[in-house]
C-alpha positions as CSV (number, residue, x, y, z in Angstrom):
1,M,36.8,128.8,53.6
2,S,36.1,126.7,56.6
3,S,38.0,125.0,58.9
4,T,38.1,122.5,62.1
5,A,38.9,123.9,65.7
6,P,41.3,122.3,66.9
7,S,39.7,119.8,70.0
8,T,39.5,121.6,73.8
9,E,39.2,118.1,74.8
10,P,42.5,116.7,77.8
11,A,44.6,114.5,76.2
12,A,44.3,112.2,78.6
13,A,40.6,112.0,78.8
14,G,41.2,110.6,75.0
15,G,44.1,108.2,76.7
16,A,41.5,107.2,79.5
17,R,38.8,106.6,76.8
18,S,41.6,104.5,74.8
19,D,42.1,102.6,77.7
20,A,38.2,101.3,78.6
21,R,38.5,99.9,75.1
22,R,41.4,98.5,75.7
23,R,40.6,96.8,79.0
24,P,37.9,94.6,78.6
25,Q,40.1,93.2,75.8
26,Q,43.1,92.9,78.2
27,Q,40.7,90.9,80.5
28,R,39.7,88.7,77.8
29,S,42.9,87.6,77.4
30,R,43.8,87.0,80.2
31,A,40.2,84.6,80.8
32,K,40.9,82.9,77.5
33,V,44.8,82.2,78.8
34,D,43.6,81.3,82.4
35,A,41.1,78.8,80.6
36,I,43.8,77.4,78.6
37,L,46.1,76.3,81.4
38,A,43.5,75.3,83.4
39,A,41.9,73.3,81.1
40,A,46.0,71.6,79.8
41,N,46.1,71.1,84.3
42,A,43.3,68.9,84.2
43,L,44.2,67.3,81.0
44,V,48.1,67.7,82.3
45,A,46.8,65.8,86.0
46,D,45.1,63.3,84.0
47,L,46.8,61.9,80.8
48,G,50.1,63.0,81.4
49,A,52.2,65.9,79.4
50,D,52.7,63.6,76.3
51,A,49.0,62.8,75.8
52,L,48.0,66.9,75.3
53,T,47.1,67.8,71.8
54,T,46.2,71.4,70.9
55,T,42.6,70.3,70.2
56,L,42.0,68.7,73.4
57,V,43.1,71.8,75.4
58,A,41.2,73.7,73.6
59,E,37.9,71.2,73.3
60,R,38.5,71.0,77.5
61,A,38.6,75.6,77.6
62,G,35.8,76.1,75.9
63,V,37.5,77.8,72.6
64,A,38.7,77.5,69.5
65,V,41.7,76.0,67.9
66,G,42.4,79.5,66.5
67,S,42.6,81.2,69.2
68,L,44.5,78.8,71.4
69,Y,47.5,79.4,68.9
70,Q,46.7,83.3,69.3
71,Y,48.6,82.7,73.5
72,F,49.9,79.3,72.6
73,D,52.0,78.5,69.4
74,G,51.5,74.8,70.5
75,V,51.7,71.7,73.1
76,P,55.0,72.2,74.6
77,A,54.6,76.4,75.1
78,I,52.0,75.7,77.4
79,V,53.0,72.9,78.6
80,E,56.0,75.7,79.7
81,A,53.7,78.2,80.8
82,L,52.2,75.1,83.2
83,V,56.0,74.4,84.7
84,A,56.7,78.2,85.4
85,H,53.0,78.0,87.2
86,H,53.8,75.5,88.8
87,A,57.5,76.3,89.8
88,E,56.0,79.7,91.6
89,L,53.7,77.9,93.6
90,F,56.2,75.1,94.8
91,G,58.5,78.5,95.9
92,E,55.8,80.0,97.3
93,H,55.1,76.3,99.3
94,L,59.1,75.8,99.9
95,R,58.7,79.6,101.8
96,V,56.6,78.6,103.5
97,H,57.8,75.1,105.0
98,L,61.2,77.1,105.7
99,T,59.6,79.9,107.1
100,N,58.3,77.0,109.3
101,V,61.3,75.3,110.4
102,T,63.8,75.8,112.4
103,F,67.3,74.3,111.6
104,T,71.2,75.1,112.7
105,R,73.2,72.6,109.9
106,K,72.9,73.3,106.0
107,R,71.6,70.2,105.2
108,D,69.1,70.9,107.7
109,A,67.8,73.1,105.2
110,A,68.5,71.2,102.4
111,N,66.5,67.8,104.1
112,A,63.4,70.4,104.8
113,A,63.6,71.7,101.1
114,L,63.9,67.1,100.8
115,D,60.5,67.7,102.9
116,A,58.6,70.0,101.4
117,L,59.2,69.3,97.8
118,I,58.1,65.3,98.9
119,S,54.5,66.5,100.3
120,Y,53.9,69.4,97.6
121,Y,55.3,66.3,95.2
122,R,52.1,63.7,96.4
123,S,49.8,66.6,97.3
124,D,49.0,67.7,93.5
125,A,48.2,65.6,90.5
126,A,49.4,67.5,87.8
127,F,52.8,68.7,89.2
128,R,54.0,64.4,89.3
129,A,52.8,64.1,85.6
130,L,54.7,67.4,84.5
131,W,57.6,66.3,86.6
132,H,57.4,63.2,84.7
133,S,56.6,63.9,81.4
134,A,57.3,67.6,80.7
135,P,61.1,67.2,80.0
136,R,60.1,64.7,76.9
137,V,57.8,68.1,75.6
138,T,60.0,70.6,76.5
139,G,63.5,69.4,76.6
140,A,64.0,71.4,80.2
141,G,61.2,71.0,82.6
142,F,61.4,72.0,86.0
143,G,65.4,72.1,85.6
144,D,65.1,75.7,85.1
145,A,63.6,76.5,88.2
146,G,66.8,75.2,90.4
147,E,68.5,78.3,90.5
148,M,65.1,79.8,91.8
149,L,65.0,77.5,94.2
150,I,68.2,77.5,95.5
151,G,68.2,80.9,95.9
152,I,65.0,80.9,98.2
153,I,67.0,78.3,100.0
154,T,69.4,80.2,100.2
155,Q,67.2,83.2,101.2
156,S,66.7,80.7,104.8
157,L,69.7,80.1,105.4
158,Q,70.7,83.3,105.5
159,D,68.0,84.1,107.7
160,H,69.4,81.8,110.1
161,D,72.7,82.8,110.0
162,L,74.5,79.6,108.1
163,F,74.9,81.1,104.6
164,D,78.8,81.8,104.3
165,P,79.6,83.8,101.1
166,H,82.5,83.2,100.9
167,D,82.6,78.9,101.1
168,R,83.0,78.2,98.0
169,N,81.2,74.9,97.8
170,Y,77.9,75.7,98.5
171,E,76.5,76.7,94.5
172,R,78.3,72.7,93.4
173,E,76.8,71.5,96.9
174,A,73.2,73.4,96.4
175,K,73.5,72.1,92.3
176,V,74.6,68.7,93.5
177,Q,71.8,68.2,95.3
178,W,69.1,69.8,92.9
179,A,70.4,67.3,90.5
180,V,70.0,64.4,92.4
181,A,66.8,65.6,94.1
182,T,64.6,65.8,90.6
183,A,65.8,62.1,90.1
184,L,65.6,60.1,92.8
185,I,62.2,61.8,94.3
186,Q,61.1,61.0,90.6
187,V,62.3,57.0,90.9
188,A,60.6,57.2,94.2
189,F,57.1,57.7,93.2
190,Q,57.2,55.4,90.0
191,M,58.0,52.8,92.2
192,D,55.6,54.2,94.8
193,P,52.7,56.2,94.7
194,E,53.2,57.7,98.0
195,G,57.0,57.6,97.3
196,D,59.7,54.6,97.8
197,V,60.9,54.9,101.3
198,A,64.2,53.1,100.7
199,V,64.6,55.3,97.9
200,L,63.8,58.9,99.8
201,S,65.8,57.5,102.8
202,H,69.0,57.3,100.8
203,L,68.0,61.1,99.2
204,R,68.4,62.0,102.7
205,R,71.5,60.1,103.3
206,L,72.9,62.0,100.1
207,F,71.7,65.4,101.0
208,A,74.2,64.4,104.3
209,L,77.0,64.5,102.4
210,D,79.2,67.5,102.2
211,V,80.1,67.6,98.2
212,R,83.9,69.0,98.4
213,P,86.5,68.9,95.7
214,P,89.0,66.5,96.6
215,A,92.2,67.4,98.5
C-alpha cells in the first residue's frame, strides 16, 4: 500500500509563497481604491459631492462599476472616505502651522488654527466642495473630524504650557468654537471666493470670547 511522504518543506516557505500570491492582489486592490478616490476627488472639485454618481466615478477612474462596488457600497461611502482623507491632510497642515506659530493665550491658538483652516480652504477646491456638500451626502461631513482637530490644538497648547487639564470649560469652548467656525467659514466663502472679510472678522471676534457658564 503506497503512502505519500509528508513534505519536508518548512511551513514558513509555504506561507511566504502564499503571501507572495496575495501581495499583487492587495497591491492591485490598493491601486484601484486609490484610482477611485482620485477620480472622485477630481469630480468633487469640479462638480461638488452632490453631483457624484458611481458611474461617473468609475468612468473617471477607468474601472468597471462592478469593480467599484467591490470597495465602496455607493457614493456616500466614497464621500466619507474623501472626507477622512482630507481631514488627515488638514490635520497635518494644522500641526505644521501651529508648530511654526508662537502664542501666549488660548485664543491665539484658536485664531492660528482658524488661519490654517482658511489657508487650506482657499488652496484646495475638493476640500471646499466637500465642506459645502458632504453633509448632505453623508449626514456628517467634517463634523466628525472635530475631536481630532481639537486634539491637535490641545497638544499645541500643552506644548506652549497653556493647557490646564483642570479647566472644566475648555472642552465647551473648543466645541463651540469648532461649531462656529464650520458654519461661518462656509458663509464667508459663499459670499466671496476668497472669504468675506466682514464674516471672517466677526468669526475672529467670536474666537476672542471665552465661553463660560452663567454665574
